[in-house]
N, C-alpha and C positions, 0 to 999 in steps of 0.2 A: 363718646360710643354709640351708637344710634344703629337704629335695626336695620338698615342697609349696611351694616358689618359688624355685625352682632357678634359672628363668627371667629372673627380677629383676635389674638392674642391681645391682653389689655395690660401693659404694665400697672396700673391705675389700679385694677378691678384685683390684679394680683394682690397688690400691696391693700385694699381694703379686706379683700379675704381672711388675710393673714389676720389681720389683727380681731374682723371678727369670731375670726375662727377661733382666737387661742380666748375670748368672752365666751364660748356655744362650750369647748370642747373643755378646759379647765376650771371656767368660773363658775358660770351658769350651771352645765352640769357637774357633779361630782367625777363623774367615771363614764367614757366613752369608749363601748365594749365594739371594734370593727372586725366582722369573720367574714372568710372568700373572698376577699380580697384579690388573691390569686387568678381569681375568675374573670380580672378585668383585664385584656390585652388592650393597651392603647392603639395600638395599631389597626384593630378593628373598628366597622362602622356600627357604633353602640347605642341603642335608646335601654335606656334605663326604667323598669316598672316598679316602684314602689310601694306599699300597701297605704292609705289616708285615712290615717284616725284622728290626727291632734296639728290639722289647718295648717300655719306657713312653717314651724318647725319639723316637719316631714322631708321639705324640700331641702331646709339645711341639713336635718342628718344626713342626706348624699353628699351635698356639697362638702360638708369637711370633715368626709372620710371618705373622701377622695381627691386628687392630687388637680385634675382637669378645672379648667374651664368650661364646667357643664352649661347647657342650656335649656331652661323651661318653659314648659307652656301655660299660660294663665288666664280666668275669665276674662274676656276681652272689658269688662264695666270699669276696671279698676283702672283703666288707661286713659281714663275721660278728662281729665285735666294735663294739660302741657308738659309741666312742671314733674307731676308724680309721672308719667309716659317717660319723661327723657330717664330719672332716675332708675324706673323698672328696666330699664333698657342697658342702661349703665350696669343693674344687676344681671342679665343677661337673662332677660325674662319676654316669651312673645306674645300677644296676646292672640285667642281664639275666639273668633265671634260664635254664638247661641243663635238658635232661629228665636230665641225672646230678646235678643237686641235686635230683632227687624229684618226681613229677609233680606233688605239693600246691604245692612251690614254683613250677610251672608259671603257677598261678594270678595270681601277682604280676606278671606282665607284662602282663596287663590294666591296672594301676594305669601301669607304666611304660609303654604305648604312649600312654595319657592325657595321660600328662606330657610325652610326644614332641610330642605335637603343640600342646600349649600353647607349647614350644621352638621349634618351625617357626613359629605364627603369630605367635609375640612376634620374629622375626625373628634371635634368637642367632645361628643356623649350627647345625647337627647336628651332630658329628661319629662318622662306623660305620667300623669299621678292616674292608672287607667282605671279606677274609681270613679272619677270625676269630680264627687264631691268630700267632704271627711263628714264622717260620724265616730263618737265617743266609744263604739264597741268595739271587743276584741274578736272580730269577725271580717273575714275578707266577705264585701257584699262581690253582686254581680258588676264584672269589669261592664264598661262602654266599648264600642267595637273601633273608638278612635285612635287609639295605637296598634293597632293593627292595620287598618285602612292607612295609616301613615308609613308604616312599614313597606305594604305590598304597592303603593302606590311611585312611593321613592325607589323600589325595586324596579316596576314598569316603568319609570321615567328614564332610567340607566341600563335597562334590555337584561334586568336579571340580573346584573354582573356586581354591584357591590357586595354582595353576603351578609347581610345585616345579620345584629344579633344582639337578640333581645336580652337584657338582663336582668331578670327577675330578687326584686331587693325585700325582706322583711324588717320591719321596724317592729320594737317593742319599749317602750317606756316603766318605768317602775311605778312613776304618778305619772299621769298628763301635766297637772297643772301645776306641780310647787317646784322649789329652785333648788338644785344640789340632789339631784334624783341620778340614776342608773341609765344610758339610753344605749341598747344593741342595736345594733343594723350589721344584719346580712346579706351577703351579696352572693347570690343563686350560680349553679352553674347555665352559662346562653343557652337563648333557643335560637336554635339558627333558623330564620327566617327561609330559607332556602329549600328546607324539606317540605316546604308549603307550595312553593311556585309551580311544579304543575297542576296542581288540584285550581291555585287559583287561576291560571289559563283558562282550565275547564270552565271551575264552576266558582267565581270568588268570593262569594257569599257562604257558600261550605269552608270557604279555605277560612275566609273572615273567623267564622264559628269555631272550629277546629285549634286554631292559632289561638284564640279568646280561651276555649276553654283548657288549652295545654298551657295557657299562661296562667290563667286561675287556679290550675293544681300545683305548677310549680309554686307561687309565691306563699301558699296556703302551708308550703312546706316548710317556711321560714320564718315562718310568726308563728305565734298565738292565734288559734285561729277556736274559737269555740263557738259548734252550729248549734246546741241546742237553742232555742230562743226561753222555754220555759225555765231550765234552769240554769241560764245565763250567770244570773245574780252568786247563786250558790257556788257557780264553778269557779268564778271568776275569782270571792272570796277564798276559793279552798287554796287555788295559787298561792295568796300572800299568806296564810297560816301557816301552810304546809313548808316552801321555797322562801319563803320573802329573808331565810336567814344567808341565803346563797344570792342575792343581789349582786354583790359588788367579786361574785368569782367569775373568774377570766378563761380559767381553764375548761370550765363545764358551765356555760352560761344559765343563768335562774330559766331564758328563754326556752334552753332544749328541755329544763328538767320541767316547765311548764307543759311543754308538749308531748311529754312522757306521760306524764299524768294525766294528760285529760285523756290520749289513746287507750290508758286503761280506764278511766270511768268511762269512755263509750262502748268498752266489749263488755264490762262489767252490767252497763245498763241491758245489753243483749243478755249477759248469763244470768243476772241475779237483779232481777228488778228491785227487789225489795231491800237487800242490800243498798243498792246503787241510791236508792229514796234517801234511807236513812241516813246516808253519807252525808248527802243534799241537805236534809235536814238541820243537821247535825253542823256542817256548813254556817250555814245562818242563824240558827240559836247561837253559835260560838260566836260572831260578830256583833249579833244584840248583846249578848249577855256583857262580852268587854267593853263593847262602847258604854255599858249604861255603867259599870264600875269602875269607867276609865284605868282599863289593863289589858296594855299592850299587848302583840302575841310572843315580843322578845321574852317580857317577862315571866311567860304561861312556859313557856320551853326551859323556863330551870325551874328546877325540883326544888333549888332552895334559894334562901336570899339571905346570905350572910350578912349579920350586922355590921361587924368589922369593916367588910368590903361599902357598906352604903356610908358609914361614920369615916373613911378613911376619902371616899370619892365626893365626901362633902364638904369636907376640909381641903383637898384637891381646888374643889371650884372656888372655894371663900379665896384662895391662896392664888388663884390668877382671876379674881372678879375684874381687879383693875383692869388686866388685858383686855377683858371681856368688855370692860366701859371703853378702851379707849379702841376696839371694834368696833362697835357701834357706829363709830364717825363714818365709816365704808356700810353697813347693813343699811342704817338709817336714811343715809343720803341715795344711797344705788336704788334698793331694792324695796320700799317703804312707799315713794310717792306713785309707784305703780298699782298699787294697789285702788289709788282712786281712781283711776281709769276704771279699770278692771270691774269694778262695782255696777259701772254702767251698762256691759258688753253681758247682753242677755247669753248668748251661745260660748257655753265654758269652755271648748274646745277651741275657742279665743284667745284663754287668758293666759297659758303658756305662750302666745307668740308675742301677744302683749307685754307681757312680763318683760321676757328677750329683749326685745326691741328698746321698749324704754328703757328700761336699767342701762343695757347698750350705750342710749343715749346720753343717760347720766354721767354713766363713768369718763364718759367721751370730753364729757364737762368743766365734771368735779375733779377728777384724779390730776389734768393739767393744772389744774386751781389752787390744789393741794401740795402739788411739786413747788409750786411759785412762794406759799406759804412757808413751805419749810426751810427752802432756800431763804427766807428771808425773815426767818425766826431762829433758825437755829445754826452752827458756825461750829467747824470748816463745813465745807461742801459735803462731805463726804457720809457726816453726820446728818445732815441734814437729807441726803441719799437715803439712808437706813430707816429711817423715823418714816420717809414716805413709802419705802418701800413694806414696812410694816404695818401702813395700814390695812393695804386689802389682804395682805396677811393675816392680821388681829383679825380681819370681819370674816375670814373663813374659820377664824378658830373660834369666834363668839356664835357662827350658828354649830359647831360641834357641840359648845359649850352648853347652847341650849336645848340640845337632844340630850345632853348628859344628866343635866340639872330635871329634866322629864322622869328619865329612866330611874333617876335614883329616888326621885319622890314617887312614882311610880312601885317600888319598891319597896320602901316605907307603905306604902298604902295595901299593896298585898301582906307585908306582914304583920299589919292591922288585922286585917280580914283572918288571915290565919289564925290570930290569936285571939279574937273574938268568934272561931268559929263560924262568921260570916256564912249565911245561910245559901244566897246566891254564889257568892264567891265558889265555896263546894260546888254548887251545880256547874258551873262554869267549867270547873275545874276536872269535873267527873266529865262532862259531856267532850271537851279539848282531849282527853287522854282516849275516851272513847272512838274520836274521829281520826287521831293518827294512829291509834291501835288498828283501825280499819284500812285505814288507807296505805299504812305499812302492808298489810298483810294482801294487799293486790299484787296478782301474779298476771304477770304478761311476757309467755314465753315467746312469742311472737313481736315483739316491741318494732315499731317502725325503724325505719331509716331515719335517721338525720343528721 
């Protein structure tokens, strides 16, 4: 599979996508919530436009929640080496040349543009990240005109008969960098480029701006968008304090709850600046105090911390300790090594991408090795197969075991604070309760449609 036939169906790519997709959707993330896939008509000529906050993971979020073989555009400098370029073409990625690559290199975009037309006409679906580059903020930045220009020029080349539709996509991660988080992908209703055909014929630049503005507004409706710069940290943290417990909710995902919360705060800021400022101040205070005392928000949600429950929990952890120990075969060999490379990477938004790629590569190496060892050590074969299957399953159990022991230890810590009437904890408790009370009192009779 090369650049010249990148739009053609590839059996090798389909097999590769299934293997990597399983790792992405079932192992790396504990849950992937995909919403709005009914808005995707595979018979249409489509361009997908997701927000861009988490490097490679943003592209993979679309790939593994879509059934087709999508084509991506990426910056050209990663195509410099032939071996890497060949692999990127296999992954169905095309290069885009920028001014910084040199004016002579820009001529290469003519060929790429013609290829994007082949991709769109073949109904693969073209993915363009319209912000251009990534940034680790839950905020949609100014969109580049490139995605709109590609859509209009493709239509113009085909006498405006393609009827291209742009699908806005919202992406949200419970945490950008950690393993076993929740990813939410929301596909919005398609924007028909044909609505802007006449304007494009009359005033191309105006049409580009109008379509870009429309796309920006549609993407904002599908993601967590914190417009405030000054209060960004406070609002971002408030999402975790108030809605963190809903991270795994599929029927009404946390992303939507966060959007309602932010909408209410925006309106409160206009109507009651004093109360808005108090909420932001409390959010930062609770964060700082909770980190200092090593108390999670899950523990703050509970009014009581029964000793019996903690003792029973510790007993369960001790009983399952051998399984945790066995599970570390998987976690230490697959997820520990990537941390060595990640420490050398300055951009934190690349950490998750590197952790994902390296962990999958290690799994591709170690899991076959574990299977061979199981077959050599255990007999009959079905016992060897059960032991082999138990390795990754126990690894996932070990991850949950680690979370539970931290929660139980935290519970004992809170009990100690309460027993000793720790002044710092009492202040944290007071501020948390006041914050939750303020948020609960927020009224929003005209909640925005989500």
